[in-house]
N, C-alpha and C positions, 0 to 999 in steps of 0.2 A: 499496759492493762488499765482496766479502768479503774477509776478511786471515787470512791460512795462516802457519805456522810451523812449522818442521821444523828436527830438530838443527843443522843448518850453517846455519840464517840465522839470528842471533840479534834481530832487532828487524822489527816490523811498523810501518806504519801505522795501523793500526786500536784494535791491540791491544798495547800495548809489551810487549820482553821486556826484566826489567830486573836479571833478575841468570841465570848460570847458572855451574857449579860442577865438576868432573872431579876427580873421586876415584879412581885405580887402585890395584889392590889386588897384591896381592905376589903374582908369577908362577912355575911353573917350567917348563922344557922338561917335555913327556910323555915317559917311556925309559923304559926299566929303570937300576936301578942297585944291587949287589950290595951284599949287606950281611955285613959282616964276621965270619965265621962261622958264617954263615946261609947259606940256597943258594937260600931266597925272594926275588925280584923285588922291589923296589918302585917302583912306576909314582906318578907326581904326575904329574896331571892339572893344565894351565895356568889360572889363574883371573884376572879382571879384572873392575871394576867400577866404575861410572859415577854420579853423581846427577848430574840436570839441574833445575834452579829456574827457576819464570816467575812471576813477577804480570802478570794482568791487572784495569785499570780496572772497579769493580764496575758504574757510574757505565754503561758499556756495554754491561753483562750481569745477566740476566735470569735465567737459566735453564743447565744444564748436562748435555751431553748426551757420554758415553763410551762409545768400542767401543774396548774391550783385549784384552789376552789374556796375563791376571798377576792379580797382587792386586788390587783396587782398596778405598779405604779415602777414606769424602768426611765431611765431620764440619762443623758449624758453629763459628766462628771467626769474631772481633767485629774491624770496621774495615773498608777501604772499598776493599779489593782484594780477587780470588781468587789464591789460588797453591798453586801445583804445584809438586809433588815428585816426577818419577822415578827409580827407582832402577832399574838395567840390573845385571843379573850374567852374564858369559860364560865360559864355560870349554874346553878342549877349544881344536880348531882353527877356534872360532867365535870374530869377532874385534866387538870393542865396537861397530865404524861400522856394522854389519848390522841393532842393534838402534836405533829412533830413536822419539822422542815428535814427533806432528805434532796442531798447535792452530789453530782458525780460527774468528773471531769471525762470523756468518754472522746479522742482522736478531734482536739480542738474543741468540742462543743461543752458547753458548763449545764448542764441540767438538773432544772429545780424543780421540785415538786412538795405539796404539801400535803397531808392530811388529816382530817376529819371524822370524828366517830358518829355512826348511825347511830341518832338520837331517840326513843320512844320515853313521852314522857315530861318531865321539868328538869329541861336543861340545853344546853348547845353550846355553841362560841362559832369563831369565827381563826383561820391564821392568814393574814393578810402580808402581801410580799412587798418590801421597796428595793429597789434595784441603783445604782450606779455604775454609769460603762463609761469605762475609758472610750474613746474614740475609735479606736482599733477592734475592738470588738463588738459586733453586728447583732441585730435581733433578729433573728430566725423565726420562731413560731415563740406566742403566747397563748395558751388555753385556759381557762376556769369556767368550772362549774358555773358558780353561784357568787361573782361580784363585779364591778366596771375595774377596765383596764383602761389605764393613763401613760401615753408616750410621750417624751420630752427630746427633741436634739437628737434622734438618736441615728442611726447608719443602718444600709442591711434592707434585704426587700423580707418587708415583716410581714407574716399572718397574723391574724389576735381574732379570735374567737370567744364568746363569753355566751350563757347559758340564760344570764340573768343580769342583767347591766347595762351603763353606757360606754361607749368606746369614746375616748377622746385621744387624738394625735395629735402635735404642734410640732413646725421645722423638723420634719424628717430626710433624710438625703436619699431613700430609695425609695421603692413602690412600696404600698399598701394594703392589704385585702382584711377589712376588718367587717366582724357579723357579729350581729346577737341577736336572739332572740326578741327577749323585751329590754326597748331599752333605746336609747337615742346615742347616734354616731356623730361626732363632730371632726370636722377636720380641716386643718388652716396650716399653708405651706410647706404641701410634702412635694418632694423634687419629683419623684417616680410617678405613675401611672398610681390612681385611687380606683379600686370597688370597693363601695361599701354597701351590706345591705343588712336590714332590720324588720321582721315580722310587724313589729310593735312599737312606732317610735319615728322620727324625726330624723331627717339627714341634712347637715348641713356641709358642702364641702366648699373649700376657698382654697383658691390661689393653690392647686395643683398643678405638677407639671405636665397629665393628661388625663384622662376619665375613660375609665373601664365603663363597668355598669352600676350602677345606684340604681337599688330598688328596696322599696317598703311595699310590706302592706297594710297598713295603718299608721300616717301620718305625713307631715309634711314635707317636700324635698327642695332646698333654695343651692344653686351649684351652681359654679364657674367652669368655664368649660374650654380653655384656652385650645386644646388638643384631643381629640379623641384615639382611641387604641384600637384602629382600624375600623370596629365597626362600636360602637357606644349604646348604651339606653340608659334612662332617666326617667323614671317609674314610681309611681303612686297607685297603688288600688283604689286608698282612698284618703285623698288630701290634695291640696292646692301644691305647685310644681313650677319654680322661676328659676330659672335659666339665664345667666347671663355667657354671651354668644362671646368667646375669645376674639381679639381683635385678629391674629394671626389664625384662626380656625381655620381648618380646610376639611367641607365636610357638606353633603347632601343635609340635608336636617329636614326633620318630617314632627310634625307637633298635634296631637292630636288629644283630644279628652274622649269621654263617653257622658258626661253629665256637665256639660259648665261652658265656659269662654275660653278660648286661644285670643291671647290680646300681647300685640307686640309686634320684631321684626329683628331687622337688622341683615336678612340677607340682600345677598348680592343680587340674585335673582331667584323672582318671586313664582313659583312655580302653580301654586293651590292659595284661595286666602276665600276661608268659610271662617264663619262662624263658629266651630269647633276641629278645625282642620287646618293650619298652616303648612304649607313644605316650600323650600325652594334649595337655594346651594349660595355658602358663604365660601370665599374664595375660590379653586376650580370644583370639588365636591366629590376629594378626594377618595375621604373618608363617608364615612356611614352615623350618624345618631339621629335617634329614635327618642320621641320625648310623650311620655302618651299618663294621665290619671284615668281611670273610671270614674271617680265620683270629688270633681274637683275644677279649680283652674288652671288654664297656663301660660306662664307671662314670661316674655323671651324682650332681652336687652340684648344692647351691645352699644360699646364704645363709638360715641359718635368722633 
């Protein structure tokens, strides 16, 4: 049976909690205080913080799934334990016990979830997660409603989603599917296929194993494409697109812009070459790479 832990339960049978630490920050009663010689009141909002730490035996865990509402950082660390730190912050009329970290181990998957209250009026806060993973534990899925996600040096084919925040991923061993509604996506040194989307923000993808789809609704795209995952798209609705075609790329490439210029090249065979449309093949042209911006310039480069 799965084992579950929340902030009121210090132990579990399947995945023991080894430590918990509470740090309460400075608090001041909310209200108006007159300043000598000044008619403007000073309002101070009560603030409190709390840090919860847990450890899980990596022998019982092979993958991580996170459902959060705040910033999430996951990074590789040596050792035989998964270490989790939840940093809670409450202000105004919101109490710390209204925020929670829940954990569950189910069939080898460590599930982490955070909870924060819906607040009307003065108050609010956040729960941010920091997770350290041994190399044997893969990242499966990280989702947060409101916060940034950072992955460093992790393994596994990871899916990352945030409603409002940036995504940063560096030194990953597997595939990455990253998306945000409002934020930038920055990816560097990912061994597998990278797929990335943002509605409002820039995309930067350097040194991937291969590229799937890279799309932004409003922002620039800068990408290195050493290979394509069959058929790939690099696209911006409103922004410039710069693509470095890898030396070993094998694809038919079609680059267009609705309002701007297409410059550069590096094709082995050029089929179309106009101000707003350049197409040709790199290598044998086995895969397909479509590059487009509705409003902006497209720049193509290739190592000489």
